[in-house]
N, C-alpha and C positions, 0 to 999 in steps of 0.2 A: 406366476411369471417373473423371470428374472429381474433383476433390479433397473427401475427406470429411475433417471438422474434429469434434472434440469442442466443445462449448460449453455455458454456464451455463443449463441448462434451467430454465425455469419452470413450477413444479409446483405442484398444491393442497396446502397443510399441514393433513393430517388432522386435527391438534390443532384445527384452527378448523372443517372441514368436516365430521369423522365418516367413515364410510363412503365410500369412493372410487366406489364402486358409485351412488353418490347424484348424483353431480356429473358424470358422464361421459355421451357420448351418441354414436349414430353418425354419419356424416358428414351435411352439411346436406343433401344432394340425395336422402336415403332417408327423410328425416323428413317425413311427412305432419301434417295438422292435428292430427288425433288424438292423435299421438304427440308433438308440439311441445307440446300441452296437457299430457300426462301427464309430460312433462320437467319443465315449468314448474313443476309442482305437486310433483314429487320433491324438489327443494331449492330454495332461494332462490339458490343458487350454481349450479345446473347450466349447465353450458357450452354448452346450447341458447342462453341468453340472449346468447352472445357469437358463435355461428357461425348462428344464425337467428333473430334476434331478431323479435318479433312486429311487424306492423304495426298501428297505432294510431290513432284518429279525431284528426284535427288534425294529420298528418305533413305535414311540409313540407321544404323544401331544408336547412335547418340542425337541424330536430328531427325524427329520424327513426329507424328500426331501426338504423341504422349509427351514429349519435351516441349512442344509448343502449347500445349493445354497447360503444363506446370507454369511456363513462363507467362502466358496470358493470366493465370490464376495470382501468381506473384505480382505482375505490373498491376492489376485490378486493386490488390490490397494496398500497395504502396501509392497508387494514385487516388485512392479514397472511395473507389467505385464500389467497394465491398467493405464492411465495417463490422466489427464484432458487437452484440449487444453488452453494454456495461454491466449488465445483473445477468446472473443465470435463469433461464427461462425455460417452460413448456410452451409450445406452441399451439394454439386451438387452430385446425384446419377444417374447414369445411368445403363442400363443391355441389353446387348446385347445376342439375343438369335435366335433359329432357331425352326420357326415351319411351319409344312407342306410344308417343302422345300424351305421357305423362309426364309431370315435373316432380324431380327428386331433390333431396338434400341430404348428402352424405356428411355425417359429423365424425370428427375424431381428432388426435391431438399429435403433435410431433415432441419426441424426447429423444435421448440417447438412451439406450438399452444396453444390459452388460451382455456381452458375447458368451455362450456356451455351444459347445460341439453340440449337432443333433445326435440325439440318443442319450445325454448325459445330462439332461434337465427338463424343463418345461417349454422349451421353444421346438417346435415341430415343423418339418417340411410337408409338403403334401405332393410335390410333382419333381420329376428325373430333373437333372441338371445335365449340361453340356461342359465338356472340360475346355473346349476353345473359347468359348464364351468367359468363362473362369479366368484362364489365363490372360486373355484382352484386359477385362477388368481388373486384375491383379498388378499388369501393368501399369494400368491409370492411377490405382491406389499410390503405387511405388512413387511415380512420378509426381502426384499432386498431393500425396498424405493428409488427404481430405475427402468425407464421404460426400460426394457432390449430389448424389440423389438417395432419396429415403427408400428403405426397406418398409414393404406393406404389411402389418401384422394385423390378425384378428384374434380378438379375445371374447370368451363368454362374459356377459354382464347381463343378464336378464331383464333387470329393470334399468338399465342404461345411468347406473349411478354416477358413473365419470362423466357421462354427457352434461347430466344435471349440474354437477358440481362444476365444471368448466362453463356452462351457460352463466350459471349466477356470476362468474368471475368476469365476464366479459359483456355482461348487461351494461347496455350505453355506450360502449367504447367502438369506436370507428375501427372497421379492420383496414388492413393491406388487400387490395383486391386486385386482380388480373383474370384476363378472358383468354383463353387458349384457341388454337387454330380451328377447333370443333365447336366454339361458343359455348365451352363450359366455365363456368364462373368459379374461380377458386379465390377463398378469402383466409387470411391468417391474422391472428392477435397473439402477441407475445403476452405470456403470463408469468410475472416476476413475483407474485404474492407468496411467502415463504408457506403462511398457513395453507392456502390452498394447494400448493405442491406436496407437502406433507401428507394432506386427507388424499390426494389422487393416487400418490405412492400407497398408502395404506389399502385403498381400493383395488389395485393392482397386484400387490404383492403376491397373493395367493394363486393367482391366475395364470392357467398356461395360456400362451400365444401360438399362433399358426400361422406361419408363412403364406401370403396370400399370393404375394408378387415380389421378385427382388431374390428368388434362392440364390442366384449367382452371385449377386452383391453381399448376402448375408454370408455364403460360404467364403468368399473371396477377403471379407473382412477377418474373419477367423483366421484363414491364411496368412493374411498381411500381420496379424497379431502375432502369430507363431513364429513368422520368420524374423520379427524385430524382437521377440524374448531369446531368439536363438542367439542374436548378436551381442546383446546386454540385456540384463534385468531393467525391469520396467515396473513402476508401483501400481498397486492395485487400482489407482484411480487415474493412471494414464489415460487419455482419450482413445487409444488404441486397444483400449478394454472392452470399448463400448461401439454401438453402431447406431445412425440416426435411423430411425423407425417411425412410421405413422402408424398408429394405433387405433382400430376402429372395433366398437363393438359389434358382436355377431347379430344381436338384436335391432341394429339401428335400422330405421325404417329407409335408409337410402342404401342399404347394401343389396346390390343385384348383381346376380352372375350370369353372365350370356354365354352362350353357345361357341362352340369352335367347331365348324364344319370343315371336313377334306374333300380335297381333291387330288386324287392320285395320279401319277405318271409313273412310265417306266415299265408297266404292265401289258401283258397283250390284250387287244381289244376283248370286251366282253359283252356278251349281250343280256336281256332278261332272261332268255331261255338256260344261258349258261349259269346265271346265278339261281334260278330255281333248280336246275339240276345239282348244282354244288350245296345249296344251302338247306332243301326241304327236310333232311333229317333232323335238324336242329332248329328250325323256325317254321312259323306259319306265314306263309308268303301270299302276296296278291299283287298283281299289276296294276299300278294304281293310274297310269294314264301315260302320254306321250309328249315329249317335248321338255325342253330345259325351263321354259316359262312355267311351268305345272309345280315348281320348287316352293313358292308360297304356300298354295293349298296343301301340299304335302306336308310342310313344315305346322301349317295351323292344326293338322291332325296330329302330328306326333306330340307336339306342344300340347293340346287339348289333354290328350290321354295321359300324358305327365309319367311315361315309363320310361325306365332306363333301358330297357331290354327292345324297345322299338325304335327300328331305324329307318331311314329313307335312303335307297340305294339308286342311284342312276346310272345306266347302262349306256354309254356313248354310243355303243356301235348300232343299237337299234332305237335310240332315244327315249326308251322306256324308263319309267320309274317302277322300283319294286319296294314295297312296304313289307319289312320283315320284323316278325314279332317272336323273340326268342320263346322256345317252347321247354318242358322239363328236360328233354335231353340235350338241348343246348347249353341249359345251365349244368347239368352234369357234365358235360364236356369241358366246360371254362374251367370247371373245379379240377377236373382231371389234367387240363394242360397247365395249370397254374397252381400246384398243391402247395406252394411256398406262401400264397397270399390267403386272405380271409375271405369270408361269404361276401363282406361290405365290398370289397375290392373286386371280386368274381361276378357283382351284380352293376356295376359301372357301365356305361353304354360304351365309352371308350375302349374298356378294356373286353368288352365282347366284340367290338368290331375289329382290333387290332389283333388280340390273341385268337379269339374263334375264328373270325370270318378272314381276315387279310393272312394270318400267319398260318392257319390250319387248312382251312376250307378252299381259300384260293391258292394256297402255297405261293405266298408274294411276301416272303418276310424282309428280304432284302432290297426293297425298292428305294428311289431317292426319296428324300423328306417330302411329305404331301405338301401342298398349297394350303394353308390355314385362312379361312374366313368367318367372320362372325355374324354376318346376316345373309339370308338367303337372296338377297338381290346381288349380293357379291358372286354367289355360287351361280346364278343365272348369268351375270356379267361374263365370268370366268368359261363358262361353258359355253357362251357365243362367242367370246373374243381371245379365248386364252388367257395365259398369264399375265394379265394387265394390272391385275389387283393383287392384293395381299403379299405376305413374306412366308418365309420357310422358315423352320424352327431355331435357325441361327441368326434370324433378324433380316437375311438378306434378301434381296429381290429375287424373285423366280427367274428361271432361263427361258420362260416362253414353251410352247407347246401346247397340243392337245391333251385332256385328260380322260382316259377310257372309262374312269369310275370315280364317280361323286359320292359322298356319305354326310346325309343329314344326321346329327346325333346329340342328345340330349345333354346339356352340362351337368358336370358335378355339383350337388347342392352343398351349402354350408354344413349341413349335417354329415354329409359323406365325408368332407375334408376333416370335421373333428374326428370322427370315427376311425377312420382309415390313418390319419396322422397318428392316432393313440395306440395304434396296432403297431405303428413301427414302421408302417408300409409308405411308398410313394406312389401315386398315381402315374400312368402313363402321363407323358409331355403333353401340354397343351389341354388338359382336362378341363379347366376352367380359363375364364376371361373375365376380371373383375374391370368393369366400367363405370365410371371413367378412369385413365390411369392419372397416378399422381404426377404432379409437374414437377420438373426439376427447375431449379434456378430460384425457389422460393426460400431457401435455407440450407446452409451447408454447415458440416461438424468437421472441425480441424482435428486432425489426428496428431499435430506435432506437438 
């Protein structure tokens, strides 16, 4: 893994802001207009004013949401709402949450990590990124000169040696704690013991890291550093050579990956008979029933089968579900359509869905961005009520309307991420959803 370093973290002073829960927020790309308003109202120093400042009437090139974020950050620092830790630290970060009736705790630590371009070292991406999102984050980087949110990195650690080391370091120490809008409990512990940090660096040094979430922020950090070095030389230890990262073991018992189901808009109405006619050469097909409310039953079957090549397709024209299982001809066709990719990539459910079904068999490659949701209940709601839940690939609210086709698709696993990333490939966008999201506002890394 590229070098990790302790650093003087910038954090809220609870003596000034009160409850940490009032000033934190989820990542900017999962904040819709309603949640943004709630966060603005929750506390005058809520981090949403930094990561997703509101657009205001009269905004222009010099006075806009980026300049306002920078002004808030500067004022909060000068007023003492934000303070740097006196000693360089790494920060243990735990999240306790419930999913599907089970309680989990995900363990990790935040540090700064030396930047390297993808393909030039041992930091690997796993998903495609979007230029608009990177341009937006670069403007924020340039205005604030601060990492306002963490990149989420995964690393192999079969015996969880890093976790054991850090658990010993924080034993008996009271954490800082915040609860987010979904009820997830977030706890952090600063660790400034030099011996512990040195041992952690030794554990991490030989390991690769796979970006789980925050690809746009990571690539933007590289762009920001490169822009800065074109203006003037910077030292090897300049903070712009690093990015704030949350590091989690791929063997941590709290690591779960949720699916990202698709609701497609913009294609001609399609019936279950249409699907069978177009897909039958490449899939084994079964009409599984009628009605959007059947989605949980369909998903239970797919999830229990646990095969990437099994998908649930809902044809809104006749309200029927088709369960599609890829056959050998389908596998050969995916490989033929995407010869630039590996067999691991070919076998992904999202690759099969987009490259084979949507692009080739349904000839629907130029559709608007799908609506992405993570639970079958959201699928049911969207099919009944239109685009009132979920967000598109750029993080914006959908535009409304009906969905001619919905797809239930298995998530990529951690093993898929490792294999495909090390091939130098990227998965289709929204192949994974790591729950819960990391909170913004727990820790900042100044780049100045």
